[in-house]
C-alpha positions as CSV (number, residue, x, y, z in Angstrom):
1,X,31.8,5.2,-19.6
2,X,33.8,5.6,-16.4
3,X,32.3,4.1,-13.3
4,X,34.3,6.6,-11.3
5,X,32.7,9.6,-13.1
6,X,29.3,8.1,-12.4
7,X,30.1,7.6,-8.7
8,X,31.4,11.2,-8.5
9,X,28.2,12.5,-10.0
10,X,26.0,10.4,-7.7
11,X,27.9,11.7,-4.6
12,X,27.6,15.3,-5.7
13,X,23.9,14.6,-6.5
14,X,23.2,13.5,-2.9
15,X,24.5,16.9,-1.5
16,X,22.1,19.1,-3.5
17,X,18.8,18.0,-2.0
18,X,20.1,18.8,1.5
19,X,21.2,22.3,0.3
20,X,17.8,22.9,-1.4
21,X,15.9,21.8,1.8
22,X,18.1,24.1,3.9
23,X,17.5,27.0,1.5
24,X,13.8,26.5,1.4
25,X,13.3,26.1,5.2
26,X,15.7,28.8,6.4
27,X,14.4,31.4,3.9
28,X,17.9,32.9,4.2
29,X,21.0,33.1,2.0
30,X,23.3,32.8,5.0
31,X,26.3,30.6,4.0
32,X,25.3,30.7,0.3
33,X,27.4,32.0,-2.5
34,X,25.7,32.9,-5.8
35,X,29.1,32.8,-7.5
36,X,29.7,29.3,-6.3
37,X,26.3,28.2,-7.7
38,X,27.0,29.9,-11.0
39,X,30.4,28.2,-11.3
40,X,28.8,24.8,-10.6
41,X,26.1,25.4,-13.2
42,X,28.8,26.2,-15.7
43,X,30.7,23.1,-14.8
44,X,27.6,20.8,-15.2
45,X,26.8,22.6,-18.5
46,X,30.2,21.8,-19.8
47,X,29.9,18.2,-18.6
48,X,26.6,17.9,-20.5
49,X,28.0,19.4,-23.6
50,X,31.0,17.0,-23.5
51,X,28.6,14.1,-23.1
52,X,26.5,15.2,-26.1
53,X,29.4,15.8,-28.5
54,X,32.2,13.5,-27.4
55,X,31.2,10.7,-25.1
56,X,27.4,10.1,-25.0
57,X,26.4,7.7,-22.3
58,X,24.0,7.4,-19.3
59,X,26.1,9.7,-17.1
60,X,24.5,12.6,-19.0
61,X,21.4,11.9,-17.0
62,X,23.4,12.4,-13.8
63,X,24.8,15.7,-15.1
64,X,21.4,16.8,-16.1
65,X,19.8,15.9,-12.7
66,X,22.6,17.7,-10.8
67,X,22.2,20.7,-13.1
68,X,18.5,20.8,-12.4
69,X,19.1,20.6,-8.6
70,X,21.7,23.4,-8.7
71,X,19.3,25.5,-10.8
72,X,16.6,24.9,-8.2
73,X,19.0,26.0,-5.4
74,X,19.9,29.1,-7.4
75,X,16.2,29.9,-7.8
76,X,15.8,29.6,-4.0
77,X,18.8,31.9,-3.6
78,X,16.9,34.7,-5.5
79,X,13.6,33.9,-3.6
80,X,15.5,34.2,-0.3
81,X,17.1,37.4,-1.4
82,X,13.7,38.9,-2.1
83,X,12.4,37.7,1.2
84,X,15.3,39.3,3.1
85,X,15.0,42.5,1.1
86,X,11.3,42.7,2.0
87,X,12.0,42.0,5.7
88,X,14.6,44.8,5.7
89,X,12.0,47.2,4.3
90,X,9.5,46.4,7.0
91,X,12.0,47.1,9.8
């Protein structure tokens, strides 16, 4: 287990709740990139797979938590897309 990998995952993990909160409250995708979110999900998925098959340790929990947070933010991306689409139809 690398303490530096754990610290990196913790630091990344602190950023996602702020992003989720901003997405939820703003109801807008302004400043968001779906492609970025997809790439991050792929990266966390690869980290989880690596931990399962090659180096199983507690850091897998951090990868899984971050994965869930990014997945939540991605869900909000689609919610916000539908909200903006609906608002555009009304105007």
